Each structure stands twice: as structure tokens, then as C-alpha cells.
N, C-alpha and C positions, 0 to 999 in steps of 0.2 A: 505493499499500501503505500501512499503517499508519505514523506517522509516531513516531521512538522519543523517549519522554519524557523534559526534559533536566531533572537535579536543580538546581534555582537556588537550595538554601537549605537546610542540613538544621539540626534545633535539639534539642541534650540537657535532658534534664529537670535545670532546676537545684538539686537537692536532691543530685545524683550526684555523689561525691567519688572519681574512677578512681585516687586516689594512698589513700584509707584502701578502697577496695571497697564504701561504701555509700553509700546512696538507690538510688532505683528506676535502674537500670542499665537505661533506654531512650530511644530518640528520635523523631521522626519529618521526613521528608522533603517537600517542596512540590518541584513540578517543572512544566514550560512543559508548555500543553495537557492535553486528557481524558484520563483513564484510562478502560480499558475496562470497568472493574467499581469498584463499592464496596460496603459492608455496615457494620453499624450496630454501634458501641459496648453492649454490655449493661449493665444498670443495675448499680449496686454490690450486692453482697452476692444477685445470681443463680447463681452457682455453690458446691458443696455439697459435702461429703465423700460418698468413694459414688459420684459422678455420673458420667459419661465425657465427657471434650472431647476434642474434633479436633487435634492440632497438624498445621498444616498449610504445608509449603515445602521448601528446598532440603538432602537429606541425600545418604551419599556415594552413593548413589543414581541422584539426580537428586528432579524434584521429587518429595514425600510426602505423602500425606492419613492419617494415624496415629491411631487411636483411644489413648487415654489414661487411665488408671484416677485420678480424685483423692484423692489419700490424705489430703492437710491444707491447710486452710485458714485462713490467718490473716489480716491485718490489711494488711499488704502482700503477700501471696504463694498462689500455686495449688501447692501442690505434686501430683504425682503423675510414675507409674509409666508406659513406660519415659521415658528421655530422650531429646530429641528437635530438630531442628535450632534452634539458639541463634536469636533475634532474630525465630521466626516467630509469626504469631496463635497464637492458641489461642481455638477458638471451641464454643459450648456448643450443646446441640442444635436450637438453634432460628436456627442460624449466624450470632447474634450474637460479636463480641468478647469474650471476658472475660478478655484479659492476652495480655501476649506471653510467648514461651518467652527466660527469661535463660539458665542455666546447668545441669550438671549438680552436682546438690550433694552426691552423699558416694560412696563407693566401688562404692555398689550402684547408680550412677548415674540417683541419680533425678531426674528434671526439676522446673524451678523458673520461676514464671513470674511477673511485676512484674500486678498486679493491676491491671485497665482502671480503676480509680480515678486510679494513678499518667498515664496516657492523658488522662483527663477532665482532670485538673487542671493537665497541660502545655498541651491544648488552651487552657483558659478561662489560661490566661498571656498566650498567643502572641495571646489574640482582645485583651488588655488593650493600650492607646499607649503 
């Protein structure tokens, strides 16, 4: 049967300050072995207000793929409703990752995601010696 992947290393975005709660609250893991699937990272600016994204992750009922309506797009974040699982990838209509769900942002439980640029800058930092 399949061999479980083992986490070798965890990486946190260098601009994240957990004390102040500022910067992109995202990270990546490096695993041993091969994973069964990969995805594409979207280009910068590939999501607009009023578009629909899909957030895919584990919620209280297990694994869910939930459509969400984009309500705002800023330099660092994508806002949408409803809020969904923290840490889940956010996909555009073409199946590319446009962000990573961060946390609910208000009393109406709107969702917010760090945009894909935070992931690409984290990956670029890992590629340098």
C-alpha cells in the first residue's frame, strides 16, 4: 500500500510576526517521498471581486470543497463568504491556487486568504542558499 509521507521540515513566512499578528500567516512543509497529487499556483492578480473560488480542506464534517464568493481583493488578501477551514488552499475556476485560507475576519464570519504572492515569495526564499 501507499507509504505515508513524513514531514521533514516546516517553513513559516519570514514576514509573519506571531506576537503582533502581522505578515502572511502561512507556511509550507517538506515531506519525504512523493505525494499523489500536485497543483498549480496562479499568477498574481488572477482573482477579482465577484468571482467564485473553491476552498478545499477539513471542516467539522470532514473534507469539504466549498464554493465561496469573493467580496474583496487587496494587496495581501482575498476576502470571501462563507468562512472555511483555516489553512485550506483556495482555488480559482481553473483549479490553480490563488491563496491560503487564513481565518474568519469579523462577526459575520467572512473568510480571508493570504494571496498566492505570499506563497511564491516564501518559495523564492527557500530556493536561495
